[in-house]
C-alpha positions in Angstrom: 41.4 36.5 12.9 40.1 33.8 15.2 39.0 36.4 17.7 37.2 38.3 15.0 35.4 35.1 14.0 34.2 34.6 17.6 32.9 38.2 17.8 30.8 37.6 14.6 29.4 34.4 16.1 28.2 36.3 19.2 26.3 38.8 17.0 24.7 36.2 14.9 23.9 33.9 17.8 21.4 36.3 19.2 19.2 35.9 16.1 20.0 32.4 14.8 20.9 29.6 17.1 21.1 26.4 15.0 23.6 24.3 12.9 25.4 26.7 10.6 28.7 27.7 9.1 30.3 31.1 9.1 32.4 31.7 5.9 34.7 34.7 6.5 36.7 36.1 3.6 39.7 38.4 4.3 41.2 39.3 1.0 41.7 36.0 -0.7 41.8 34.0 2.6 38.8 31.9 3.6 38.1 31.2 7.3 35.3 28.9 8.4 33.7 29.1 11.8 31.2 26.4 12.8 28.4 26.4 15.4 25.9 23.8 16.5 22.7 24.6 18.4 19.2 23.3 19.0 17.0 26.4 19.4 14.1 26.1 16.9 13.0 29.0 14.8 10.2 29.3 12.3 12.1 30.7 9.3 12.8 28.8 6.1 15.2 25.8 6.3 17.7 27.7 4.1 18.8 31.3 4.3 21.9 33.2 3.3 23.0 36.5 4.9 25.8 38.5 3.4 27.3 41.5 5.1 30.6 43.4 4.5 32.7 45.9 6.3 35.8 47.9 5.2 38.9 47.3 7.2 42.5 48.6 6.7 43.6 45.2 5.5 40.9 44.8 2.9 37.2 44.0 2.5 35.6 41.4 4.7 32.6 39.5 3.5 30.6 37.3 5.9 28.0 34.8 4.7 25.9 32.5 6.8 24.5 29.4 5.1 22.1 27.3 7.2 20.7 24.8 4.7 20.2 21.6 6.6 18.5 18.4 5.3 16.4 16.3 7.7 19.0 13.6 7.7 22.3 12.4 6.2 20.8 9.2 4.9 22.3 8.2 1.5 18.7 7.5 0.4 17.4 10.9 1.4 17.1 12.3 -2.2 15.6 9.1 -3.7 12.3 10.1 -2.2 10.3 13.3 -2.7 10.1 14.3 1.0 12.3 17.3 1.1 9.4 19.8 1.6 8.2 17.9 4.7 10.8 18.8 7.3 9.7 17.0 10.4 12.0 18.8 12.8 13.0 22.2 11.2 16.1 23.6 12.8 16.0 21.0 15.6 18.6 18.3 16.1 18.1 14.8 17.6 21.9 14.3 17.9 21.4 13.6 21.7 19.4 10.5 20.7 21.7 9.4 17.9 21.8 5.7 19.0 18.0 5.5 18.5 18.0 6.8 14.9 18.1 3.9 12.5 21.2 3.5 10.2 21.7 1.7 6.9 18.1 0.7 6.4 17.7 -1.0 3.0 15.8 0.7 0.1 12.0 -0.1 0.1 10.6 -1.7 -3.0 7.7 0.5 -4.2 5.7 -0.2 -7.4 4.2 3.2 -7.6 2.4 3.4 -4.2 4.8 6.1 -2.9 4.5 4.7 0.7 7.4 6.7 2.0 6.1 10.0 0.7 2.6 9.3 2.0 3.8 8.4 5.5 6.0 11.4 5.8 3.2 13.7 4.5 0.8 12.2 7.0 3.2 12.8 9.9 3.9 16.4 8.7 0.2 17.4 8.6 -1.4 15.1 11.3 1.6 13.8 13.4 0.3 10.3 13.3 -0.9 7.6 10.8 -1.8 3.9 10.6 -0.4 1.2 8.5 -2.4 -1.9 7.8 -1.6 -5.0 5.8 -0.7 -8.7 6.0 2.5 -9.9 7.6 5.6 -9.7 5.4 4.5 -6.6 3.4 7.3 -4.4 4.9 5.4 -2.2 7.4 8.1 -2.3 10.1 10.9 -1.9 7.4 9.3 1.2 6.1 8.9 2.8 9.6 12.6 2.4 10.2 13.4 3.8 6.7 11.2 6.8 7.3 12.8 7.4 10.6 16.3 7.3 9.0 15.3 9.5 6.1 13.8 12.1 8.5 16.6 11.8 11.1 14.2 10.8 13.9 14.7 8.4 16.8 12.4 5.4 17.0 10.6 4.2 20.2 9.2 0.7 19.4 6.6 -1.2 21.3 5.2 -4.6 20.3 1.6 -4.4 21.6 1.2 -8.0 22.7 -1.3 -9.3 25.1 1.3 -9.1 27.9 2.0 -5.4 27.3 0.6 -3.4 30.2 -0.1 0.3 30.8 2.8 0.2 33.3 5.2 -0.8 30.5 4.2 2.2 28.4 3.5 4.8 31.1 6.0 4.0 33.8 6.1 2.5 37.3 7.8 2.8 40.7 10.6 0.4 41.4 13.0 -0.5 44.2 12.5 -2.2 47.5 10.2 0.5 48.8 8.8 1.4 45.4 10.3 4.8 45.8 12.0 5.3 42.4 9.9 6.2 39.4 11.0 5.2 35.9 9.2 6.5 32.8 7.7 4.0 30.4 8.4 4.0 26.6 5.5 6.3 25.8 6.3 8.8 28.5 10.0 8.9 27.4 8.8 9.5 23.8 6.5 12.3 24.9 9.4 14.0 26.6 12.1 13.4 24.0 10.2 13.3 20.6 10.8 11.2 17.6 8.6 8.4 16.2 6.6 6.2 18.6 6.0 2.9 16.7 3.2 0.7 18.1 3.4 -2.6 16.3 0.5 -5.0 16.3 -1.7 -2.2 17.6 -4.9 -4.2 17.3 -3.6 -6.6 19.9 -3.4 -3.8 22.4 -5.4 -4.3 25.6 -8.3 -1.9 26.2 -6.8 -0.2 29.2 -3.6 0.6 27.3 -5.5 2.0 24.3 -7.6 4.2 26.6 -4.6 5.8 28.2 -3.3 6.9 24.8 -6.5 8.8 23.7 -5.5 12.2 25.3 -2.1 11.9 23.7 -3.5 11.5 20.2 -6.1 14.2 20.2 -5.9 18.0 20.5 -5.0 17.8 24.2 -1.6 16.2 23.3 -0.7 15.3 26.9 -0.5 12.4 29.3 -1.4 12.7 33.0 0.8 10.4 35.2 -1.9 9.3 37.7 0.4 6.5 38.9 3.0 9.0 40.0 2.0 12.5 41.1 -0.5 13.6 38.4 2.3 15.2 36.4 1.1 16.4 33.1 3.6 15.4 30.4 3.1 17.4 27.2 3.7 15.8 23.8 7.0 16.9 22.3 6.6 19.3 19.4 8.3 16.8 17.1 6.7 13.7 18.6 5.1 11.5 15.9 3.2 8.2 16.2 2.7 5.3 13.8 0.5 2.3 14.4 0.9 -0.8 12.3 -1.4 -3.9 12.4 -2.3 -7.0 10.5 -5.9 -7.2 9.3 -8.4 -8.4 11.9 -8.9 -12.1 11.2 -8.8 -15.5 12.9 -5.5 -16.2 11.2 -3.8 -13.5 13.4 -4.5 -14.8 16.8 -5.1 -12.1 19.4 -6.1 -9.4 17.0 -9.4 -7.6 17.5 -11.1 -4.5 16.1 -9.2 -1.4 17.0 -10.7 0.7 19.8 -13.2 3.1 18.1 -12.0 6.1 20.0 -8.4 5.5 19.0 -9.4 4.8 15.4 -11.1 8.2 15.1 -7.9 9.9 16.2 -5.9 8.4 13.3 -6.3 10.8 10.3 -4.5 8.7 7.7 -4.7 4.9 7.0 -2.3 3.4 4.5 -3.0 -0.1 3.2 0.0 -2.3 2.4 0.0 -5.2 0.0 2.5 -7.6 -1.6 4.5 -6.4 -4.6 4.0 -9.6 -6.6 0.6 -11.3 -6.5 -0.8 -13.9 -8.9 0.1 -13.1 -12.5 1.6 -9.7 -11.5 5.4 -10.2 -11.0 7.6 -7.3 -9.9 10.9 -7.2 -11.8 12.3 -5.1 -8.9 11.4 -7.9 -6.5 13.0 -10.5 -8.7 16.2 -8.5 -9.0 16.4 -7.9 -5.3 16.0 -11.6 -4.5 18.7 -12.4 -7.1 21.1 -9.9 -5.5 20.4 -11.0 -2.0 20.6 -14.8 -2.6 23.0 -14.9 -5.6 20.8 -17.4 -7.5 20.5 -17.1 -11.3 17.8 -14.9 -12.8 15.6 -17.7 -14.0 15.5 -19.4 -10.6 14.9 -16.0 -8.9 11.9 -15.3 -11.3 10.4 -18.8 -10.6 10.7 -18.4 -6.8 9.0 -15.0 -7.0 6.4 -16.7 -9.2 5.7 -19.3 -6.6 5.5 -16.6 -3.9 3.1 -14.6 -6.0 0.7 -17.5 -6.4 0.9 -18.4 -2.7 0.1 -14.8 -1.9 -2.9 -14.8 -4.3 -4.3 -17.9 -2.6 -3.7 -16.4 0.8 -5.6 -13.3 -0.1 -8.4 -15.6 -1.4 -8.5 -17.5 1.9 -7.2 -20.8 0.4 -3.9 -20.9 2.3 -3.1 -19.6 5.8 0.0 -17.5 5.0 1.5 -15.5 2.1 5.3 -15.5 2.1 7.2 -12.2 2.5 10.2 -11.3 0.3 12.4 -12.3 3.2 10.8 -15.8 3.3 11.5 -16.2 -0.4 15.1 -15.0 0.0 15.6 -17.7 2.7 14.3 -20.3 0.2 16.6 -19.0 -2.6 19.6 -18.9 -0.2 19.3 -22.7 0.4 18.9 -23.2 -3.3 22.1 -21.3 -3.9 23.8 -23.5 -1.3 23.3 -26.5 -3.5 19.8 -27.8 -2.7 17.1 -28.4 -5.3 14.2 -25.8 -5.1 11.8 -28.6 -4.0 14.1 -29.7 -1.1 14.9 -26.2 -0.1 11.2 -25.4 0.0 10.5 -28.2 2.5 12.7 -26.4 5.1 11.4 -22.9 4.4 8.2 -22.1 2.6 6.3 -25.4 3.1 7.1 -25.7 6.8 6.6 -22.0 7.4 3.1 -21.9 5.9 1.4 -24.4 8.2 1.9 -27.4 10.5 -1.1 -29.1 8.9 -0.1 -31.9 6.5 -2.9 -31.3 4.1 -2.1 -27.6 3.8 1.6 -28.6 3.3 0.6 -30.9 0.4 -1.3 -28.0 -1.2 1.8 -25.9 -1.0 3.9 -28.6 -2.5 1.6 -28.9 -5.5 1.8 -25.2 -6.1 5.6 -25.3 -6.0 5.7 -28.3 -8.3 3.8 -26.5 -11.0 6.8 -24.1 -11.3 9.5 -26.5 -10.2 8.5 -30.0 -11.5 10.1 -32.9 -9.7 12.4 -34.9 -11.9 10.8 -38.2 -13.0 
């Protein structure tokens, strides 16, 4: 019976070479034959083939079921992304360690960020995320990668990041050994190239990426031997950046040529701002820090007001949910909200004593100091 299963696999393998299971029924006995492959085909992500043959010992029915979700993430079905398969019939199992695991759920108040990012990658292969620090841009990139079963290649585009870091260089005593940079490896292997703080990128680096992001879709290694590296069929790129302002030192307007190559721009904002308080954010803070519900609500209320004033230009920083969780954690440890705020929110916002006094007054409107 095992030999017969192998014979069937040889017949099927000529037409379909991808993850699938062969269910073989002989009388009332079920045999299962598994096969894993990588060759990509254009057919639908699910198909069932049933064939039968009469043998002396009974009727044999063979069915092939090749339904395969993009990933095995437990959050996969919480988002409406199933129709946007970013690597149909292709496995990134060889890059398993680069695929994020156990990424927390992203709080979304109706903006459908996950679905919009996956849709942008499906149609355009790249998109940009823009919003203040602490709004969850990096978090959502890792979540999208896990939901789609894609490896992540991350580069923080600081002022010290050079084209050599991204493209590659020769190393060794005689400079005889070439090593690929992060972008070159991504082009060869596929997955998500995540360029964080993209509007801090140096001009020479941005220019080298232009042919990768347009219809040419390749990179010429001038530093090496003029090898032309084609962009992987399932290679996607996400830029994220803070708004261009004096507050974010080193930021500058994004290179116009690169900007035109990004088809989709998604603006991020805080969930709770001013009078708008997100109950989901309150509940998450309560669960993470273990504070009571009333304290959790008041901490989010303080954060929402600080964010409103930040957006108005009155304070230099709007706290992220993580910042507020840090504050609540010290409260849960036995500190008063005002004392815990001194070590977290107040010190975090600015080194300027006048600004810190302004933050204290905002906090004291919600958590009055005992007389």
